[in-house]
DOZA-721343 format. One record per residue (C-alpha): x, y, z. Coordinates in steps of 0.5 Angstrom, whole numbers, always signed. Example, Ala and Ser with C-alpha at 12.3 -4.5 7.8 and 13.67 -1.06 7.14 Angstrom:
BEGIN
<r x="+25" y="-9" z="+16"/>
<r x="+27" y="-2" z="+14"/>
END
This chain:
BEGIN
<r x="+136" y="+9" z="+386"/>
<r x="+135" y="+13" z="+380"/>
<r x="+142" y="+14" z="+378"/>
<r x="+143" y="+7" z="+376"/>
<r x="+137" y="+7" z="+371"/>
<r x="+139" y="+14" z="+369"/>
<r x="+146" y="+12" z="+367"/>
<r x="+143" y="+6" z="+363"/>
<r x="+138" y="+10" z="+359"/>
<r x="+144" y="+15" z="+358"/>
<r x="+148" y="+9" z="+354"/>
<r x="+141" y="+8" z="+351"/>
<r x="+141" y="+15" z="+348"/>
<r x="+148" y="+15" z="+346"/>
<r x="+146" y="+9" z="+341"/>
<r x="+141" y="+13" z="+338"/>
<r x="+146" y="+18" z="+336"/>
<r x="+152" y="+14" z="+335"/>
<r x="+151" y="+12" z="+328"/>
<r x="+152" y="+19" z="+325"/>
<r x="+159" y="+20" z="+328"/>
<r x="+161" y="+13" z="+325"/>
<r x="+157" y="+13" z="+318"/>
<r x="+163" y="+15" z="+314"/>
<r x="+167" y="+9" z="+317"/>
<r x="+161" y="+4" z="+316"/>
<r x="+160" y="+6" z="+309"/>
<r x="+168" y="+5" z="+308"/>
<r x="+168" y="-2" z="+312"/>
<r x="+162" y="-5" z="+310"/>
<r x="+161" y="-2" z="+303"/>
<r x="+154" y="+1" z="+304"/>
<r x="+150" y="+6" z="+302"/>
<r x="+146" y="+12" z="+306"/>
<r x="+140" y="+8" z="+305"/>
<r x="+143" y="+2" z="+309"/>
<r x="+146" y="+7" z="+314"/>
<r x="+139" y="+9" z="+315"/>
<r x="+136" y="+2" z="+316"/>
<r x="+142" y="+0" z="+321"/>
<r x="+140" y="+6" z="+325"/>
<r x="+133" y="+5" z="+324"/>
<r x="+134" y="-2" z="+327"/>
<r x="+135" y="+0" z="+334"/>
<r x="+128" y="+4" z="+333"/>
<r x="+124" y="-2" z="+330"/>
<r x="+127" y="-6" z="+336"/>
<r x="+126" y="-1" z="+341"/>
<r x="+119" y="+1" z="+338"/>
<r x="+117" y="-6" z="+337"/>
<r x="+118" y="-8" z="+345"/>
<r x="+117" y="-2" z="+348"/>
<r x="+109" y="-4" z="+350"/>
<r x="+112" y="-11" z="+352"/>
<r x="+117" y="-7" z="+356"/>
<r x="+112" y="-3" z="+360"/>
<r x="+108" y="-10" z="+361"/>
<r x="+114" y="-13" z="+364"/>
<r x="+116" y="-7" z="+369"/>
<r x="+109" y="-6" z="+371"/>
<r x="+108" y="-14" z="+372"/>
<r x="+115" y="-16" z="+375"/>
<r x="+118" y="-9" z="+378"/>
<r x="+124" y="-5" z="+374"/>
<r x="+130" y="-7" z="+378"/>
<r x="+131" y="-14" z="+375"/>
<r x="+128" y="-12" z="+368"/>
<r x="+133" y="-6" z="+368"/>
<r x="+139" y="-11" z="+369"/>
<r x="+137" y="-16" z="+364"/>
<r x="+136" y="-10" z="+359"/>
<r x="+143" y="-7" z="+360"/>
<r x="+146" y="-14" z="+359"/>
<r x="+142" y="-15" z="+352"/>
<r x="+144" y="-8" z="+350"/>
<r x="+152" y="-9" z="+353"/>
<r x="+152" y="-16" z="+349"/>
<r x="+149" y="-12" z="+343"/>
<r x="+154" y="-7" z="+343"/>
<r x="+160" y="-12" z="+343"/>
<r x="+157" y="-16" z="+337"/>
<r x="+157" y="-9" z="+333"/>
<r x="+164" y="-8" z="+335"/>
<r x="+166" y="-15" z="+333"/>
<r x="+162" y="-15" z="+327"/>
<r x="+165" y="-18" z="+320"/>
<r x="+159" y="-17" z="+316"/>
<r x="+153" y="-13" z="+315"/>
<r x="+148" y="-18" z="+318"/>
<r x="+152" y="-19" z="+324"/>
<r x="+152" y="-11" z="+325"/>
<r x="+145" y="-11" z="+324"/>
<r x="+144" y="-16" z="+329"/>
<r x="+148" y="-13" z="+334"/>
<r x="+144" y="-6" z="+333"/>
<r x="+138" y="-10" z="+334"/>
<r x="+140" y="-13" z="+341"/>
<r x="+142" y="-6" z="+343"/>
<r x="+135" y="-3" z="+341"/>
<r x="+132" y="-9" z="+345"/>
<r x="+136" y="-8" z="+351"/>
<r x="+135" y="+0" z="+351"/>
<r x="+127" y="-1" z="+351"/>
<r x="+127" y="-2" z="+358"/>
<r x="+131" y="+4" z="+360"/>
<r x="+127" y="+10" z="+360"/>
<r x="+121" y="+7" z="+362"/>
<r x="+124" y="+3" z="+368"/>
<r x="+128" y="+10" z="+370"/>
<r x="+121" y="+13" z="+370"/>
<r x="+118" y="+7" z="+374"/>
<r x="+123" y="+8" z="+379"/>
<r x="+122" y="+15" z="+380"/>
<r x="+115" y="+15" z="+381"/>
<r x="+116" y="+11" z="+387"/>
<r x="+122" y="+15" z="+390"/>
<r x="+120" y="+22" z="+388"/>
<r x="+113" y="+26" z="+390"/>
<r x="+108" y="+25" z="+384"/>
<r x="+107" y="+33" z="+383"/>
<r x="+114" y="+33" z="+381"/>
<r x="+114" y="+27" z="+376"/>
<r x="+114" y="+32" z="+370"/>
<r x="+121" y="+35" z="+372"/>
<r x="+123" y="+28" z="+374"/>
<r x="+121" y="+26" z="+367"/>
<r x="+125" y="+32" z="+364"/>
<r x="+131" y="+31" z="+368"/>
<r x="+131" y="+24" z="+366"/>
<r x="+130" y="+26" z="+359"/>
<r x="+136" y="+31" z="+360"/>
<r x="+141" y="+25" z="+362"/>
<r x="+139" y="+21" z="+356"/>
<r x="+141" y="+27" z="+352"/>
<r x="+148" y="+27" z="+355"/>
<r x="+148" y="+21" z="+352"/>
<r x="+147" y="+24" z="+345"/>
<r x="+152" y="+29" z="+347"/>
<r x="+157" y="+23" z="+349"/>
<r x="+156" y="+21" z="+342"/>
<r x="+159" y="+27" z="+339"/>
<r x="+166" y="+30" z="+340"/>
<r x="+167" y="+25" z="+346"/>
<r x="+166" y="+19" z="+341"/>
<r x="+169" y="+22" z="+335"/>
<r x="+176" y="+23" z="+340"/>
<r x="+175" y="+16" z="+342"/>
<r x="+174" y="+13" z="+335"/>
<r x="+181" y="+17" z="+333"/>
<r x="+184" y="+13" z="+339"/>
<r x="+181" y="+6" z="+339"/>
<r x="+178" y="+6" z="+332"/>
<r x="+170" y="+5" z="+332"/>
<r x="+171" y="-2" z="+334"/>
<r x="+175" y="-1" z="+340"/>
<r x="+170" y="+5" z="+342"/>
<r x="+164" y="+0" z="+342"/>
<r x="+168" y="-5" z="+346"/>
<r x="+169" y="+0" z="+351"/>
<r x="+162" y="+2" z="+351"/>
<r x="+159" y="-5" z="+351"/>
<r x="+164" y="-6" z="+358"/>
<r x="+161" y="+0" z="+361"/>
<r x="+154" y="-2" z="+360"/>
<r x="+155" y="-9" z="+363"/>
<r x="+158" y="-6" z="+369"/>
<r x="+152" y="-1" z="+370"/>
<r x="+147" y="-7" z="+369"/>
<r x="+151" y="-11" z="+375"/>
<r x="+151" y="-5" z="+379"/>
<r x="+143" y="-4" z="+378"/>
<r x="+142" y="-11" z="+380"/>
<r x="+146" y="-10" z="+386"/>
<r x="+143" y="-4" z="+389"/>
<r x="+137" y="-1" z="+386"/>
<r x="+130" y="-3" z="+389"/>
<r x="+123" y="-2" z="+386"/>
<r x="+121" y="+2" z="+392"/>
<r x="+123" y="+5" z="+399"/>
<r x="+122" y="+0" z="+405"/>
<r x="+117" y="+4" z="+409"/>
<r x="+113" y="+5" z="+403"/>
<r x="+106" y="+2" z="+403"/>
<r x="+107" y="-5" z="+399"/>
<r x="+104" y="-5" z="+392"/>
<r x="+100" y="-10" z="+390"/>
<r x="+104" y="-13" z="+383"/>
<r x="+98" y="-14" z="+378"/>
<r x="+98" y="-20" z="+374"/>
<r x="+101" y="-20" z="+367"/>
<r x="+94" y="-22" z="+365"/>
<r x="+91" y="-16" z="+369"/>
<r x="+96" y="-11" z="+366"/>
<r x="+95" y="-14" z="+359"/>
<r x="+87" y="-12" z="+360"/>
<r x="+90" y="-5" z="+362"/>
<r x="+94" y="-4" z="+356"/>
<r x="+87" y="-5" z="+352"/>
<r x="+84" y="+0" z="+356"/>
<r x="+90" y="+5" z="+355"/>
<r x="+90" y="+4" z="+347"/>
<r x="+82" y="+4" z="+347"/>
<r x="+83" y="+11" z="+350"/>
<r x="+82" y="+16" z="+345"/>
<r x="+86" y="+21" z="+349"/>
<r x="+92" y="+17" z="+348"/>
<r x="+93" y="+18" z="+341"/>
<r x="+95" y="+26" z="+340"/>
<r x="+101" y="+25" z="+344"/>
<r x="+103" y="+19" z="+341"/>
<r x="+102" y="+22" z="+334"/>
<r x="+105" y="+29" z="+336"/>
<r x="+111" y="+25" z="+339"/>
<r x="+112" y="+21" z="+332"/>
<r x="+113" y="+27" z="+328"/>
<r x="+117" y="+31" z="+332"/>
<r x="+122" y="+25" z="+334"/>
<r x="+122" y="+23" z="+327"/>
<r x="+126" y="+30" z="+325"/>
<r x="+130" y="+29" z="+331"/>
<r x="+132" y="+22" z="+330"/>
<r x="+134" y="+24" z="+323"/>
<r x="+138" y="+30" z="+325"/>
<r x="+142" y="+26" z="+330"/>
<r x="+144" y="+21" z="+324"/>
<r x="+145" y="+26" z="+318"/>
<r x="+148" y="+33" z="+322"/>
<r x="+155" y="+30" z="+322"/>
<r x="+155" y="+27" z="+315"/>
<r x="+152" y="+34" z="+313"/>
<r x="+158" y="+38" z="+316"/>
<r x="+163" y="+34" z="+313"/>
<r x="+160" y="+33" z="+306"/>
<r x="+158" y="+41" z="+305"/>
<r x="+162" y="+45" z="+310"/>
<r x="+169" y="+40" z="+309"/>
<r x="+170" y="+39" z="+316"/>
<r x="+173" y="+33" z="+320"/>
<r x="+169" y="+29" z="+324"/>
<r x="+171" y="+31" z="+331"/>
<r x="+170" y="+38" z="+329"/>
<r x="+163" y="+36" z="+325"/>
<r x="+161" y="+32" z="+331"/>
<r x="+163" y="+38" z="+336"/>
<r x="+158" y="+43" z="+332"/>
<r x="+153" y="+38" z="+332"/>
<r x="+153" y="+37" z="+339"/>
<r x="+150" y="+44" z="+339"/>
<r x="+143" y="+41" z="+339"/>
<r x="+144" y="+36" z="+345"/>
<r x="+147" y="+42" z="+349"/>
<r x="+141" y="+46" z="+348"/>
<r x="+136" y="+40" z="+350"/>
<r x="+140" y="+39" z="+356"/>
<r x="+138" y="+46" z="+358"/>
<r x="+131" y="+46" z="+355"/>
<r x="+129" y="+39" z="+357"/>
<r x="+129" y="+40" z="+365"/>
<r x="+127" y="+48" z="+364"/>
<r x="+121" y="+46" z="+360"/>
<r x="+119" y="+41" z="+365"/>
<r x="+119" y="+46" z="+371"/>
<r x="+116" y="+51" z="+367"/>
<r x="+110" y="+47" z="+365"/>
<r x="+110" y="+44" z="+372"/>
<r x="+111" y="+50" z="+377"/>
<r x="+110" y="+57" z="+372"/>
<r x="+104" y="+55" z="+367"/>
<r x="+101" y="+49" z="+370"/>
<r x="+100" y="+47" z="+363"/>
<r x="+102" y="+42" z="+358"/>
<r x="+99" y="+43" z="+352"/>
<r x="+100" y="+51" z="+351"/>
<r x="+108" y="+50" z="+352"/>
<r x="+108" y="+44" z="+347"/>
<r x="+104" y="+47" z="+342"/>
<r x="+108" y="+54" z="+342"/>
<r x="+115" y="+50" z="+342"/>
<r x="+113" y="+46" z="+336"/>
<r x="+111" y="+52" z="+332"/>
<r x="+118" y="+56" z="+334"/>
<r x="+122" y="+49" z="+332"/>
<r x="+118" y="+49" z="+326"/>
<r x="+120" y="+56" z="+324"/>
<r x="+128" y="+54" z="+326"/>
<r x="+128" y="+48" z="+322"/>
<r x="+125" y="+52" z="+316"/>
<r x="+130" y="+57" z="+316"/>
<r x="+136" y="+52" z="+317"/>
<r x="+133" y="+48" z="+310"/>
<r x="+132" y="+55" z="+307"/>
<r x="+140" y="+57" z="+308"/>
<r x="+143" y="+50" z="+308"/>
<r x="+150" y="+51" z="+306"/>
<r x="+149" y="+59" z="+305"/>
<r x="+151" y="+61" z="+312"/>
<r x="+157" y="+61" z="+316"/>
<r x="+158" y="+56" z="+321"/>
<r x="+157" y="+60" z="+327"/>
<r x="+150" y="+61" z="+324"/>
<r x="+149" y="+53" z="+323"/>
<r x="+151" y="+52" z="+330"/>
<r x="+146" y="+57" z="+332"/>
<r x="+140" y="+54" z="+328"/>
<r x="+142" y="+47" z="+331"/>
<r x="+142" y="+50" z="+338"/>
<r x="+135" y="+53" z="+336"/>
<r x="+132" y="+46" z="+334"/>
<r x="+134" y="+43" z="+340"/>
<r x="+132" y="+49" z="+345"/>
<r x="+125" y="+48" z="+342"/>
<r x="+125" y="+41" z="+340"/>
<r x="+125" y="+40" z="+348"/>
<r x="+117" y="+40" z="+347"/>
<r x="+117" y="+33" z="+347"/>
<r x="+119" y="+32" z="+354"/>
<r x="+112" y="+34" z="+356"/>
<r x="+109" y="+27" z="+352"/>
<r x="+110" y="+23" z="+358"/>
<r x="+107" y="+27" z="+363"/>
<r x="+101" y="+28" z="+358"/>
<r x="+100" y="+20" z="+356"/>
<r x="+101" y="+19" z="+364"/>
<r x="+96" y="+24" z="+366"/>
<r x="+90" y="+22" z="+361"/>
<r x="+90" y="+14" z="+363"/>
<r x="+89" y="+11" z="+370"/>
<r x="+95" y="+12" z="+375"/>
<r x="+96" y="+4" z="+376"/>
<r x="+97" y="+4" z="+369"/>
<r x="+103" y="+9" z="+369"/>
<r x="+108" y="+4" z="+366"/>
<r x="+104" y="+2" z="+360"/>
<r x="+101" y="+9" z="+359"/>
<r x="+108" y="+12" z="+358"/>
<r x="+111" y="+6" z="+354"/>
<r x="+105" y="+7" z="+349"/>
<r x="+106" y="+15" z="+349"/>
<r x="+114" y="+14" z="+348"/>
<r x="+112" y="+9" z="+343"/>
<r x="+110" y="+14" z="+338"/>
<r x="+117" y="+18" z="+337"/>
<r x="+121" y="+11" z="+336"/>
<r x="+116" y="+9" z="+331"/>
<r x="+117" y="+16" z="+327"/>
<r x="+124" y="+15" z="+327"/>
<r x="+124" y="+8" z="+325"/>
<r x="+120" y="+9" z="+319"/>
<r x="+123" y="+15" z="+317"/>
<r x="+131" y="+14" z="+317"/>
<r x="+131" y="+9" z="+312"/>
<r x="+127" y="+13" z="+307"/>
<r x="+131" y="+19" z="+308"/>
<r x="+137" y="+16" z="+307"/>
<r x="+134" y="+14" z="+300"/>
<r x="+133" y="+21" z="+299"/>
<r x="+140" y="+22" z="+300"/>
<r x="+142" y="+17" z="+295"/>
<r x="+137" y="+19" z="+290"/>
<r x="+141" y="+26" z="+289"/>
<r x="+148" y="+23" z="+290"/>
<r x="+152" y="+26" z="+285"/>
<r x="+158" y="+20" z="+285"/>
<r x="+163" y="+23" z="+289"/>
<r x="+167" y="+19" z="+294"/>
<r x="+171" y="+21" z="+300"/>
<r x="+175" y="+15" z="+304"/>
<r x="+171" y="+10" z="+301"/>
<r x="+164" y="+13" z="+303"/>
<r x="+159" y="+17" z="+299"/>
<r x="+159" y="+24" z="+300"/>
<r x="+152" y="+28" z="+298"/>
<r x="+151" y="+35" z="+295"/>
<r x="+148" y="+40" z="+299"/>
<r x="+141" y="+39" z="+295"/>
<r x="+141" y="+32" z="+297"/>
<r x="+141" y="+35" z="+304"/>
<r x="+136" y="+40" z="+303"/>
<r x="+131" y="+35" z="+301"/>
<r x="+132" y="+30" z="+307"/>
<r x="+132" y="+36" z="+312"/>
<r x="+126" y="+39" z="+308"/>
<r x="+122" y="+32" z="+310"/>
<r x="+124" y="+33" z="+317"/>
<r x="+122" y="+41" z="+317"/>
<r x="+115" y="+38" z="+314"/>
<r x="+115" y="+33" z="+320"/>
<r x="+116" y="+38" z="+325"/>
<r x="+110" y="+42" z="+322"/>
<r x="+106" y="+36" z="+323"/>
<r x="+107" y="+36" z="+330"/>
<r x="+105" y="+43" z="+331"/>
<r x="+99" y="+42" z="+328"/>
<r x="+98" y="+35" z="+332"/>
<r x="+99" y="+38" z="+338"/>
<r x="+93" y="+42" z="+338"/>
<r x="+89" y="+36" z="+339"/>
<r x="+93" y="+35" z="+346"/>
<r x="+88" y="+34" z="+352"/>
<r x="+90" y="+40" z="+357"/>
<r x="+91" y="+36" z="+364"/>
<r x="+94" y="+42" z="+368"/>
<r x="+99" y="+37" z="+371"/>
<r x="+94" y="+33" z="+374"/>
<r x="+91" y="+26" z="+373"/>
<r x="+85" y="+27" z="+369"/>
<r x="+83" y="+20" z="+367"/>
<r x="+77" y="+20" z="+372"/>
<r x="+74" y="+26" z="+369"/>
<r x="+75" y="+24" z="+362"/>
<r x="+72" y="+17" z="+364"/>
<r x="+66" y="+21" z="+367"/>
<r x="+65" y="+26" z="+360"/>
<r x="+68" y="+32" z="+364"/>
END
């Protein structure tokens, strides 16, 4: 029940990182700049963020199974459209459709998990689901580069689109919203869920996880977009090797995300403490990365990229906190609103970070694409480091839930 929604989320996460691997190909094929590549990548996040709360509403109102299947079809069609694009408007339209379809995947997977797994394991399941998504980012590094080398970037996108449509069909055929012997849940009306959304948005404890995730994931999103171009431009690496080194961040997240959820659930019985400690340590790693950019060997770069993924896993605690400070019956909307923060952060920063690179471009071209100097990347990644610092400071405002739903105590002023 959980694996098919999780597979769709893996594909959705793949698309978050994929533009970084094909950035130079897109610049050459469409004659665009770094700022436009940033805006193209951000289009996914604008679409994702804009429809995330409605996705939570639809899932709460109509059930996850059908909404997940429809989202998979939209995401698959958007992927095929990107592969077939003959102009930048078509490319942007396809990217928008990918983000639109991807919107329902994570919330839907968590909704299914909440129905099929014990509630006290929700943080672990959330982290494992996030880890499956990170596998998608890993697929969007060296494996995608190898597929592009074989089929071209257009052929690679046609292949991914076909796999997405197959997963959507399987989801519709096999996934069920809840076990047959579970108490039959009363599906709220859309009007009732809209009223619930107002309650979630009016809850002041909803906003600290939203804002913390905004800053932390903005940095992660830009790292996914520009790590491969940085390794190509500054270290002179071919795409496949650059993507292999960039995969260090995703590999670290694969290990750290479930471990963070487990430690939060079973060892510390805390949410705020590990979130803050990891954010502070992540900022330290980013600061070293920016300070030593272009001046350390590749093994050290790999280690720093791994560290940013290892400590950046703090974000997997966003969803349990958002869920645990809101009414249990509004879990879909609460997770959607909390999750929205990260995607708004990525959406509004990727274009400007690309513009920062363009402003410091020295005129170098490689294969029809702009090649940026180390000073340009230092300015761009410096913005990311400041965003992680902001996340660390904002995490101090989080409400400690100790892994339990505390909405009633908060409502009673306890």
